[in-house]
C-alpha positions, -999 to 999 in steps of 0.1 A, spaced: 299 581 75 304 548 95 342 553 96 337 588 110 313 575 137 339 547 147 367 573 148 345 595 171 337 566 194 374 556 196 384 592 204 356 594 230 369 561 246 405 574 247 393 607 263 374 587 289 405 567 298 426 599 299 403 620 320 383 596 341 405 565 342 376 544 329 369 523 298 345 497 285 353 462 274 328 446 249 328 410 240 305 381 234 305 375 272 290 409 279 300 445 284 322 454 314 330 489 326 365 492 340 371 519 367 406 526 379 411 542 414 447 554 415 469 578 434 452 598 460 414 601 463 406 638 460 378 652 482 366 687 488 400 702 484 419 701 451 453 684 451 484 699 433 483 694 395 514 672 396 497 646 419 480 615 406 445 616 419 410 601 416 383 628 417 351 618 435 329 642 415 339 622 384 335 587 399 301 592 416 280 601 385 300 575 365 289 548 389 253 559 387 256 557 349 270 521 351 242 510 374 214 525 352 228 516 318 211 488 300 243 482 279 267 476 308 266 442 325 292 445 352 319 467 369 356 459 374 374 482 399 412 483 396 428 497 427 462 512 433 457 540 458 475 555 487 442 566 503 430 601 506 399 620 516 379 598 540 344 611 531 350 609 494 365 575 496 337 561 518 311 578 496 325 560 465 327 527 485 290 530 496 279 536 460 298 505 447 284 484 476 248 495 468 250 485 431 227 457 419 250 448 390 279 423 394 310 441 408 346 428 412 376 447 427 412 439 422 440 454 444 472 460 424 502 476 440 484 490 470 449 496 485 460 517 515 440 536 541 406 545 528 414 522 499 406 493 522 368 500 522 370 506 485 386 472 480 359 453 500 329 473 485 326 450 455 306 418 456 339 399 451 374 411 459 408 400 446 443 410 455 477 404 437 501 384 459 526 414 460 499 440 467 499 458 501 472 473 523 478 497 551 454 497 580 455 525 605 432 548 626 416 579 612 440 608 608 435 645 600 460 670 586 462 706 596 448 724 626 431 701 651 412 716 681 422 696 712 387 693 728 367 661 737 343 668 708 371 664 683 382 630 696 345 619 697 342 629 660 373 608 652 358 579 671 325 581 652 342 583 618 364 553 627 333 534 637 316 541 603 346 528 585 349 497 607 312 489 603 314 492 566 345 470 563 331 442 586 297 443 568 313 439 533 340 414 541 346 383 562 372 399 585 364 399 622 360 432 640 386 422 667 412 412 641 408 444 621 409 466 653 441 448 665 458 454 631 446 490 631 460 498 666 493 478 664 524 497 674 560 493 663 553 483 627 548 517 610 574 544 614 559 573 634 524 559 631 500 533 645 487 505 623 498 476 601 508 467 565 494 434 552 501 417 519 481 395 495 481 362 514 475 377 548 446 399 535 429 367 523 438 347 555 421 372 578 390 374 555 395 410 544 398 401 507 381 371 491 410 356 471 444 360 456 443 366 419 451 387 389 433 403 360 422 371 343 409 357 376 389 389 383 375 390 348 365 352 349 347 358 382 329 389 368 318 370 337 305 342 358 285 366 379 271 382 348 260 348 334 243 340 367 225 373 367 213 369 331 203 333 338 183 345 368 163 369 346 
């Protein structure tokens, strides 16, 4: 009976990793939920089935479960995303930022576009030395109506993102705006690509590190939280 139960739990864990890109690590130090945000962040429109994507309708209730669960002590967010839907990405970032439990993010490979607010949403952020982050203004695909209201909407959305990033990191507004509006670096686009060291230097990410660094930090935060209780 016990063996069947363990097999069912193992199968459930594998299914969770396959479908949601999430798993739980249990040890004597505590229980950590690992969430991976990879590929493109899917919003209100479905992406082609051959595209790697993170679906916001999966991630949002999962984050609510992590926050409410008495068994989970902290959240580790692993990021390797090209960006995607602005509202979906910002919605996930707002949820992570509003969690009371210890949260740590780690940018691996890339944390581009709307991946930037996701990277800074955790209480502590790490980036691999080789990882990249693309910073650029808000863009929309498809038909755009060329009226003042459209450009005003762009401006308001950009301001929301800018406020979130500066509120959840140490980067200065002027520095981030300068990088966002830089010309001549991206082909046929406005913006910048920064790598690990530079992201830390400007205060966008807290520190350079890898998986062990992120886990050590998260365990330390969990100990502090438990000690405070």
